[in-house]
C-alpha positions as CSV (number, residue, x, y, z in Angstrom):
1,M,0.0,0.0,0.0
2,Q,2.8,2.4,1.0
3,R,4.8,1.6,-2.1
4,A,1.7,2.1,-4.3
5,L,1.1,5.5,-2.7
6,I,4.8,6.6,-3.3
7,S,4.5,5.5,-6.9
8,A,1.3,7.5,-7.3
9,L,3.0,10.6,-5.8
10,R,5.9,10.2,-8.2
11,L,3.5,10.0,-11.1
12,T,1.5,13.0,-10.1
13,R,4.3,15.3,-9.0
14,P,4.5,18.3,-11.3
15,R,7.6,18.3,-13.5
16,T,9.6,21.4,-14.3
17,P,9.3,22.2,-18.0
18,I,12.4,21.5,-20.0
19,S,12.7,25.1,-21.1
20,A,12.6,26.2,-17.4
21,R,15.2,23.7,-16.4
22,R,17.5,25.0,-19.2
23,R,17.0,28.5,-18.0
24,A,18.0,27.5,-14.5
25,S,21.0,25.7,-15.9
26,V,22.1,28.8,-17.8
27,G,21.6,30.9,-14.7
28,A,23.7,28.5,-12.6
29,A,26.6,29.0,-15.1
30,R,27.2,32.6,-13.8
31,A,29.1,34.9,-16.1
32,P,32.4,36.0,-14.7
33,E,32.5,39.4,-13.1
34,I,36.2,40.0,-13.9
35,Q,37.5,39.3,-17.4
36,V,41.2,39.5,-18.5
37,R,42.2,40.3,-22.0
38,A,45.8,40.6,-23.4
39,L,45.8,42.9,-26.4
40,A,47.7,42.1,-29.6
41,G,49.3,43.8,-32.5
42,A,50.5,47.3,-31.8
43,D,49.0,47.0,-28.3
44,K,50.9,43.9,-27.4
45,G,52.1,44.3,-23.8
46,I,48.8,45.9,-22.7
47,T,46.5,43.7,-20.6
48,E,43.1,44.8,-19.6
49,I,41.0,43.9,-16.6
50,L,37.4,44.3,-17.5
51,M,35.0,44.8,-14.6
52,K,31.5,43.6,-15.5
53,R,28.9,43.3,-12.8
54,P,26.1,45.2,-14.4
55,H,23.3,44.4,-12.0
56,A,25.3,45.9,-9.1
57,C,27.2,48.7,-11.0
58,N,30.5,46.9,-10.4
59,A,30.0,47.0,-6.6
60,L,32.8,45.3,-4.7
61,G,30.9,42.2,-3.7
62,N,32.5,39.0,-2.5
63,V,32.6,37.2,-5.8
64,F,33.9,40.3,-7.6
65,V,36.7,40.7,-5.1
66,S,37.6,37.0,-5.2
67,E,37.8,37.0,-9.0
68,L,39.9,40.2,-9.1
69,L,42.3,38.9,-6.5
70,E,42.7,35.7,-8.5
71,A,43.3,37.6,-11.7
72,L,46.0,39.7,-10.1
73,A,47.7,36.7,-8.7
74,Q,47.8,35.0,-12.1
75,L,49.1,38.1,-13.9
76,R,51.7,39.3,-11.4
77,D,54.6,37.2,-12.7
78,D,53.7,37.5,-16.4
79,Q,56.8,39.2,-17.9
80,Q,54.9,40.0,-21.1
81,I,52.7,42.5,-19.4
82,R,54.0,46.1,-19.6
83,V,50.9,47.9,-18.7
84,L,47.8,46.8,-16.8
85,L,44.6,48.7,-17.6
86,F,41.5,48.6,-15.4
87,R,38.2,49.4,-17.3
88,S,34.5,48.9,-16.9
89,G,32.2,46.8,-19.1
90,V,29.2,48.6,-17.6
91,K,28.3,51.9,-19.3
92,G,28.2,54.9,-17.1
93,V,30.0,53.4,-14.1
94,F,33.6,52.5,-13.2
95,C,32.9,51.0,-9.8
96,A,30.2,52.0,-7.4
97,G,32.2,51.0,-4.3
98,A,31.4,48.5,-1.5
99,D,28.4,46.2,-2.0
100,L,26.2,47.7,0.8
101,K,23.5,45.1,0.2
102,E,25.9,42.4,1.1
103,R,27.4,44.5,3.9
104,E,23.9,44.9,5.4
105,Q,23.7,41.2,6.0
106,M,27.0,40.9,7.9
107,N,27.6,41.1,11.6
108,E,30.3,43.5,13.0
109,A,33.0,40.9,12.9
110,E,32.2,40.0,9.3
111,V,32.2,43.7,8.3
112,G,35.7,44.0,9.7
113,V,36.9,41.0,7.8
114,C,35.3,42.2,4.6
115,T,36.9,45.7,4.9
116,Q,40.3,44.1,5.6
117,R,39.9,42.0,2.5
118,L,39.1,45.1,0.4
119,R,42.2,46.9,1.9
120,G,44.3,43.9,0.8
121,L,42.9,44.0,-2.7
122,M,43.8,47.7,-3.0
123,N,47.3,46.9,-1.7
124,E,47.7,44.1,-4.3
125,I,46.7,46.6,-7.1
126,A,49.2,49.2,-5.8
127,A,52.0,46.6,-5.5
128,F,51.4,45.2,-9.1
129,P,54.9,45.3,-10.6
130,T,54.0,47.1,-13.9
131,P,52.3,50.4,-14.4
132,T,48.6,50.3,-13.8
133,I,46.0,52.7,-15.3
134,A,42.4,53.3,-14.3
135,A,40.0,54.3,-17.1
136,I,37.2,56.1,-15.3
137,D,34.3,56.4,-17.7
138,G,31.5,56.9,-15.1
139,Y,30.8,56.8,-11.4
140,A,33.8,55.9,-9.1
141,L,32.5,56.3,-5.6
142,G,33.8,55.1,-2.3
143,G,35.7,51.9,-2.8
144,G,35.5,52.5,-6.5
145,L,37.7,55.6,-6.2
146,E,39.9,53.8,-3.7
147,L,40.5,51.2,-6.5
148,A,41.4,54.0,-8.9
149,L,43.7,55.6,-6.3
150,A,45.6,52.3,-6.0
151,C,46.5,52.5,-9.7
152,D,49.5,54.4,-10.8
153,L,47.7,56.6,-13.3
154,R,44.1,57.7,-13.7
155,V,42.2,58.9,-16.8
156,A,38.6,60.1,-16.5
157,A,35.8,61.3,-18.7
158,S,35.2,64.9,-17.9
159,S,31.6,63.9,-17.0
160,A,32.6,61.1,-14.7
161,V,31.7,61.5,-11.0
162,M,34.0,60.4,-8.3
163,G,34.4,60.9,-4.6
164,L,35.1,59.3,-1.2
165,I,31.5,59.6,-0.1
166,E,31.6,57.2,2.9
167,T,30.9,59.8,5.5
168,T,27.5,60.4,3.9
169,R,26.7,56.7,4.7
170,G,27.9,56.7,8.3
171,L,31.3,55.3,7.4
172,F,34.7,56.5,6.4
173,P,37.1,55.3,3.7
174,G,38.5,51.9,4.9
175,A,40.2,50.5,1.8
176,G,43.2,52.9,1.6
177,G,41.4,56.1,0.9
178,T,42.5,57.9,4.0
179,Q,46.1,57.1,3.1
180,R,46.3,57.4,-0.7
181,L,44.2,60.5,-1.2
182,P,46.4,62.7,1.0
183,R,49.5,61.3,-0.7
184,C,47.9,62.3,-4.0
185,L,46.4,65.7,-3.2
186,G,47.9,66.8,0.1
187,V,46.6,66.5,3.6
188,A,44.3,69.6,3.8
189,L,42.5,69.0,0.5
190,A,42.1,65.2,1.2
191,K,40.5,66.0,4.6
192,E,38.1,68.5,3.0
193,L,37.0,66.0,0.4
194,I,36.6,63.1,2.9
195,F,35.0,65.2,5.6
196,T,32.4,66.6,3.2
197,G,31.9,63.4,1.1
198,R,32.1,65.7,-1.9
199,R,31.6,64.4,-5.4
200,L,33.8,65.7,-8.2
201,S,33.5,65.7,-12.0
202,G,36.3,64.3,-14.1
203,A,37.2,67.9,-15.1
204,Q,37.3,69.0,-11.4
205,A,39.4,66.0,-10.5
206,Q,41.9,66.8,-13.2
207,A,42.1,70.4,-12.0
208,L,43.0,69.2,-8.5
209,G,45.5,66.6,-9.7
210,L,43.4,63.6,-8.8
211,V,43.4,62.3,-12.3
212,N,46.2,62.6,-14.9
213,H,43.9,63.4,-17.8
214,A,40.2,64.3,-18.4
215,V,38.6,63.9,-21.8
216,A,35.1,64.7,-23.2
217,Q,32.9,61.7,-23.1
218,N,31.8,60.1,-26.5
219,E,28.5,58.5,-27.5
220,E,29.9,55.0,-26.7
221,G,30.7,56.1,-23.2
222,N,34.4,54.9,-23.4
223,A,36.4,58.0,-24.1
224,A,38.5,57.6,-20.9
225,Y,39.3,54.1,-21.9
226,H,40.6,55.2,-25.3
227,R,42.7,57.9,-23.7
228,A,44.0,55.5,-21.2
229,R,45.0,53.1,-24.0
230,E,46.9,55.9,-25.7
231,L,48.7,56.6,-22.5
232,A,49.6,52.9,-22.2
233,Q,50.9,53.0,-25.8
234,E,53.3,55.7,-24.7
235,I,54.7,53.4,-22.0
236,L,55.0,50.3,-24.2
237,P,58.2,51.3,-26.1
238,Q,60.1,52.1,-22.9
239,A,62.6,49.7,-21.2
240,P,60.3,47.5,-19.1
241,I,62.8,46.7,-16.4
242,A,63.7,50.4,-16.0
243,V,60.0,51.3,-15.8
244,R,59.3,48.6,-13.2
245,L,62.3,49.7,-11.1
246,S,61.3,53.4,-11.3
247,K,57.9,52.4,-10.0
248,V,59.5,50.7,-7.0
249,A,61.9,53.6,-6.4
250,I,59.0,56.2,-6.4
251,D,56.6,54.1,-4.4
252,R,59.1,53.1,-1.7
253,G,60.7,56.5,-1.7
254,M,57.5,58.3,-1.0
255,E,57.1,56.4,2.3
256,V,60.4,57.5,3.8
257,D,62.6,60.7,4.3
258,I,64.5,61.9,1.2
259,A,67.8,60.5,2.3
260,S,66.4,57.0,2.7
261,G,64.6,57.6,-0.6
262,M,67.9,58.4,-2.4
263,A,69.3,55.1,-1.0
264,I,66.3,53.2,-2.4
265,E,66.8,54.9,-5.7
266,G,70.5,53.8,-5.6
267,I,69.5,50.2,-4.9
268,C,67.1,50.2,-7.8
269,Y,69.5,51.8,-10.1
270,A,72.2,49.2,-9.3
271,Q,69.7,46.5,-10.4
272,N,69.3,48.2,-13.8
273,I,73.0,48.6,-14.6
274,P,73.6,44.9,-15.7
275,T,70.6,44.7,-18.0
276,R,70.8,44.2,-21.7
277,D,68.2,47.0,-22.2
278,R,70.6,49.6,-20.6
279,L,73.3,48.6,-23.1
280,E,70.7,48.6,-26.0
281,G,69.6,52.1,-25.0
282,M,73.2,53.4,-25.2
283,A,73.9,51.6,-28.5
284,A,70.7,53.0,-30.0
285,F,71.7,56.5,-28.9
286,R,75.1,56.1,-30.4
287,E,73.8,54.6,-33.7
288,K,71.0,57.2,-33.9
289,R,68.2,54.6,-34.1
290,P,65.1,53.7,-32.0
291,P,66.0,51.3,-29.2
292,R,64.7,47.7,-29.2
293,F,64.1,46.8,-25.6
294,V,63.5,43.2,-24.7
295,G,63.0,43.3,-20.9
296,E,66.4,41.6,-20.1
């Protein structure tokens, strides 16, 4: 009797339509939120990190951060990369900052761990061995601007909007903003921007020195990306070891007094002396031809 009842239930249980099961299967295969692309041809040496989380405006959610950390770890030792370019695949936004919907579900301890993880992500970007460029074609707020600040260079559309707005949410910048913004703009101006939570346009940001270049936005919404790519193309022909060492000398030197900074410069310079590229540079100068640097 019991077996008959079970068999009857199995026969009468409503079945999910095949089309619905297929849709569920497609949904389960979630699209990556971080995509990596190595450019070719005249752009060989430029690698792009494309941030694409459209439903959350590239907010720094758990999956997004994990994928970005994984991408950086895989790219760090790639000697073919001469410039790493961060761009958005979501029109009108670079990165909206922390995922406050995720954050709202966390307890205090989890919030602390999450913030520490974000701080670690920004440190990984800042410590990336080759030059990094942020192409800001839209909103870069809170953690989104902190991500851009962790890059070496920043290019923005003049209509882009950016700011460390955490104080307007009962927070304050916790992923490097309180340290990198004053190093970029000076203490007094950084305090003003953080205390007020002020938002700046790309044009205003350039006037203050927050971004290197500001360009008029185009219909496609990617003008900053194109200008950032042009900037990357200017870096490509230069000696890659010398560029990497100059980044180390500047970054480390900015953290110490000038005498210690000069010592760091000397250590870095000594590492460049035995390179083939240094000899190639002198030979090219002597022979009045463009140098052909190979990164050795």
